[in-house]
VOBA-1610 file (N, C-alpha, C; in pm, whole numbers, padded with zeros to 5 digits, always signed):
BEGIN
Unk-00252-00261+01438Unk-00367-00221+01354Unk-00402-00329+01255Unk-00529-00354+01236Unk-00560-00455+01128Unk-00536-00402+00993Unk-00517-00498+00904Unk-00488-00467+00763Unk-00574-00547+00673Unk-00577-00501+00548Unk-00648-00573+00438Unk-00548-00585+00324Unk-00553-00703+00257Unk-00466-00723+00143Unk-00526-00650+00025Unk-00440-00576-00053Unk-00491-00508-00170Unk-00405-00545-00292Unk-00477-00578-00397Unk-00416-00615-00524Unk-00478-00523-00631Unk-00385-00456-00706Unk-00431-00378-00821Unk-00375-00448-00943Unk-00468-00496-01031Unk-00427-00578-01144Unk-00483-00510-01275Unk-00404-00518-01384Unk-00442-00468-01513Unk-00431-00586-01607Unk-00471-00576-01733Unk-00458-00678-01831Unk-00306-00711-01856Unk-00218-00616-01827Unk-00075-00642-01842Unk-00012-00704-01726Unk-00086-00724-01612Unk-00034-00788-01495Unk-00052-00707-01370Unk+00003-00758-01259Unk-00014-00688-01129Unk+00062-00562-01123Unk+00002-00463-01058Unk+00064-00326-01042Unk+00097-00304-00894Unk+00014-00349-00801Unk+00035-00324-00664Unk-00014-00441-00581Unk+00059-00483-00479Unk+00019-00591-00389Unk+00078-00569-00252Unk-00003-00535-00155Unk+00048-00507-00019Unk-00075-00514+00080Unk-00039-00517+00206Unk-00136-00509+00314Unk-00144-00361+00354Unk-00266-00307+00364Unk-00283-00163+00403Unk-00391-00157+00508Unk-00396-00038+00574Unk-00494-00018+00680Unk-00629+00039+00624Unk-00616+00110+00509Unk-00735+00170+00451Unk-00713+00195+00301Unk-00822+00174+00224Unk-00821+00200+00086Unk-00931+00299+00054Unk-00897+00399-00030Unk-00995+00500-00068Unk-00994+00507-00221Unk-01115+00501-00284Unk-01129+00500-00429Unk-01246+00583-00470Unk-01245+00625-00599Unk-01358+00696-00662Unk-01438+00602-00744Unk-01552+00557-00684Unk-01643+00466-00754Unk-01739+00557-00837Unk-01818+00491-00922Unk-01917+00558-01001Unk-02024+00629-00908Unk-02042+00563-00792Unk-02144+00613-00700Unk-02086+00718-00600Unk-01959+00742-00604Unk-01895+00838-00512Unk-01768+00781-00449Unk-01714+00852-00355Unk-01593+00818-00290Unk-01622+00702-00186Unk-01536+00602-00187Unk-01550+00490-00098Unk-01425+00475-00015Unk-01445+00447+00114Unk-01337+00419+00206Unk-01350+00277+00253Unk-01253+00193+00239Unk-01256+00050+00271Unk-01163+00024+00388Unk-01213-00037+00491Unk-01130-00084+00609Unk-01139-00226+00614Unk-01045-00292+00692Unk-01047-00439+00710Unk-01182-00480+00766Unk-01234-00590+00724Unk-01364-00643+00764Unk-01484-00584+00695Unk-01464-00502+00590Unk-01569-00440+00519Unk-01665-00542+00456Unk-01792-00510+00442Unk-01884-00606+00384Unk-01845-00628+00237Unk-01881-00747+00178Unk-01856-00769+00040Unk-01919-00665-00053Unk-01850-00626-00155Unk-01895-00515-00246Unk-01826-00528-00381Unk-01901-00496-00486Unk-01847-00483-00615Unk-01896-00350-00666Unk-01799-00264-00722Unk-01839-00133-00772Unk-01756-00094-00889Unk-01811-00032-00989Unk-01734+00022-01101Unk-01653+00148-01058Unk-01539+00165-01108Unk-01452+00278-01068Unk-01451+00386-01175Unk-01427+00507-01133Unk-01398+00622-01220Unk-01253+00632-01241Unk-01216+00721-01336Unk-01078+00761-01351Unk-01041+00833-01229Unk-00934+00801-01156Unk-00892+00869-01037Unk-00782+00796-00968Unk-00751+00845-00846Unk-00643+00795-00765Unk-00696+00696-00664Unk-00629+00589-00642Unk-00653+00494-00533Unk-00554+00534-00426Unk-00610+00566-00304Unk-00522+00599-00192Unk-00512+00479-00098Unk-00391+00442-00066Unk-00363+00319+00014Unk-00283+00370+00139Unk-00349+00367+00252Unk-00289+00417+00376Unk-00238+00301+00460Unk-00107+00324+00495Unk-00036+00228+00588Unk+00034+00311+00691Unk-00005+00307+00818Unk+00061+00385+00920Unk+00041+00529+00888Unk+00152+00606+00887Unk+00144+00749+00863Unk+00162+00776+00714Unk+00192+00679+00630Unk+00224+00707+00493Unk+00096+00670+00404Unk+00086+00736+00293Unk-00023+00709+00194Unk+00044+00690+00062Unk+00017+00579-00007Unk+00064+00559-00144Unk-00053+00584-00241Unk-00018+00625-00361Unk-00119+00652-00461Unk-00094+00572-00584Unk-00207+00526-00646Unk-00202+00454-00773Unk-00306+00520-00862Unk-00263+00559-00977Unk-00357+00620-01078Unk-00422+00508-01157Unk-00558+00507-01154Unk-00634+00406-01231Unk-00724+00472-01334Unk-00741+00407-01443Unk-00824+00458-01555Unk-00952+00374-01566Unk-01032+00375-01461Unk-01153+00305-01462Unk-01128+00157-01421Unk-01236+00079-01421Unk-01225-00060-01388Unk-01325-00101-01283Unk-01295-00199-01203Unk-01385-00249-01100Unk-01315-00272-00968Unk-01388-00257-00861Unk-01341-00282-00728Unk-01419-00402-00671Unk-01347-00496-00616Unk-01415-00612-00550Unk-01365-00612-00403Unk-01452-00605-00311Unk-01415-00603-00169Unk-01466-00728-00105Unk-01378-00791-00028Unk-01413-00900+00059Unk-01354-00863+00198Unk-01405-00921+00306Unk-01354-00875+00436Unk-01205-00875+00460Unk-01134-00965+00387Unk-00988-00964+00414Unk-00904-00933+00289Unk-00978-00893+00174Unk-00904-00868+00052Unk-00978-00769-00032Unk-00902-00677-00095Unk-00957-00586-00189Unk-00882-00605-00323Unk-00963-00623-00432Unk-00901-00641-00560Unk-00954-00532-00650Unk-00861-00459-00720Unk-00899-00364-00807Unk-00852-00410-00951Unk-00949-00427-01039Unk-00926-00469-01171Unk-00938-00345-01260Unk-00829-00290-01301Unk-00823-00165-01374Unk-00792-00184-01517Unk-00844-00100-01603Unk-00806-00104-01747Unk-00656-00060-01761Unk-00616+00038-01681Unk-00481+00080-01676Unk-00453+00135-01531Unk-00331+00109-01480Unk-00294+00158-01347Unk-00147+00179-01342Unk-00103+00288-01268Unk+00034+00316-01251Unk+00064+00369-01112Unk+00167+00324-01052Unk+00211+00374-00924Unk+00282+00507-00953Unk+00301+00590-00846Unk+00370+00717-00861Unk+00508+00701-00930Unk+00578+00600-00895Unk+00713+00577-00946Unk+00712+00535-01092Unk+00602+00476-01141Unk+00596+00430-01285Unk+00538+00532-01374Unk+00484+00650-01329Unk+00429+00746-01419Unk+00538+00825-01482Unk+00528+00836-01616Unk+00623+00916-01695Unk+00557+01051-01711Unk+00601+01151-01634Unk+00533+01277-01627Unk+00540+01353-01760Unk+00645+01339-01832Unk+00663+01405-01965Unk+00561+01347-02061Unk+00547+01215-02060Unk+00450+01152-02147Unk+00309+01187-02114Unk+00274+01198-01984Unk+00142+01238-01939Unk+00110+01382-01980Unk+00211+01471-01965Unk+00182+01611-02008Unk+00171+01621-02160Unk+00240+01543-02234Unk+00217+01543-02382Unk+00080+01488-02420Unk+00034+01387-02345Unk-00103+01331-02373Unk-00205+01437-02337Unk-00182+01512-02230Unk-00276+01620-02194Unk-00282+01727-02297Unk-00168+01767-02353Unk-00162+01870-02451Unk-00235+01822-02583Unk-00209+01693-02624Unk-00278+01641-02741Unk-00427+01640-02724Unk-00476+01600-02601Unk-00616+01595-02575Unk-00679+01738-02580Unk-00605+01833-02521Unk-00655+01970-02523Unk-00663+02024-02663Unk-00563+01997-02744Unk-00568+02036-02886Unk-00687+01978-02958Unk-00717+01852-02935Unk-00831+01783-03007Unk-00961+01855-02958Unk-00973+01884-02827Unk-01094+01950-02777Unk-01115+02089-02828Unk-01006+02157-02860Unk-01008+02296-02906Unk-01026+02305-03056Unk-01020+02188-03124Unk-01036+02187-03267Unk-01188+02188-03304Unk-01219+02261-03407Unk-01364+02275-03443Unk-01398+02181-03558Unk-01327+02072-03573Unk-01357+01978-03683Unk-01474+01891-03646Unk-01550+01842-03745Unk-01662+01758-03721Unk-01625+01614-03687Unk-01506+01579-03735Unk-01463+01433-03723Unk-01400+01404-03590Unk-01396+01501-03492Unk-01332+01483-03360Unk-01432+01416-03270Unk-01387+01311-03204Unk-01468+01238-03105Unk-01443+01313-02970Unk-01534+01396-02933Unk-01510+01483-02809Unk-01511+01397-02690Unk-01599+01302-02681Unk-01603+01213-02560Unk-01472+01147-02540Unk-01412+01090-02646Unk-01288+01022-02640Unk-01173+01110-02603Unk-01176+01235-02653Unk-01073+01334-02620Unk-01086+01379-02482Unk-01208+01393-02431Unk-01235+01434-02294Unk-01183+01327-02194Unk-01208+01197-02228Unk-01159+01091-02142Unk-01004+01087-02141Unk-00944+01105-02257Unk-00797+01114-02265Unk-00744+01226-02176Unk-00808+01337-02181Unk-00765+01449-02098Unk-00783+01417-01954Unk-00892+01353-01914Unk-00908+01314-01768Unk-00800+01217-01723Unk-00771+01114-01807Unk-00667+01021-01777Unk-00531+01085-01759Unk-00493+01175-01849Unk-00369+01246-01845Unk-00361+01328-01719Unk-00468+01403-01687Unk-00470+01495-01572Unk-00456+01408-01441Unk-00523+01291-01442Unk-00513+01206-01326Unk-00373+01158-01299Unk-00305+01114-01409Unk-00165+01072-01395Unk-00075+01180-01354Unk-00097+01305-01406Unk-00015+01422-01365Unk-00034+01453-01218Unk-00161+01456-01174Unk-00190+01486-01035Unk-00141+01385-00938Unk-00150+01255-00975Unk-00094+01149-00888Unk+00060+01160-00878Unk+00120+01184-00988Unk+00268+01194-00992Unk+00317+01306-00909Unk+00238+01413-00897Unk+00275+01528-00817Unk+00213+01536-00683Unk+00145+01425-00643Unk+00073+01412-00515Unk-00029+01525-00488Unk-00098+01568-00595Unk-00196+01671-00585Unk-00337+01621-00565Unk-00353+01498-00516Unk-00485+01440-00492Unk-00536+01466-00362
//
């Protein structure tokens, strides 16, 4: 089966680098599936899971937005933050979720609801990826 090289990179360095048969991401325009030989493409990403299929196994990487660059033989994901299932600290993600929920449930005027909502989405994404609930 043909493969495409996939690199997931953050400002802190590389997170994932391997050859896969298919990449699935959540772009701003919707769900995208990338196979080897795909036409060149650049798309902004949403907070979500990147699914990387190789044979019968699928690996997940949690990303917090960023950009996807597709070339026929290579896919590069430039993410603001990204973690593989093995790197996610579930306790820390659950604590972040609880903090964000508390902020959203507070009726203070100085709360930045958009920021709290994004923090909640990032935490939920990390929790779901770590538990393979995507």
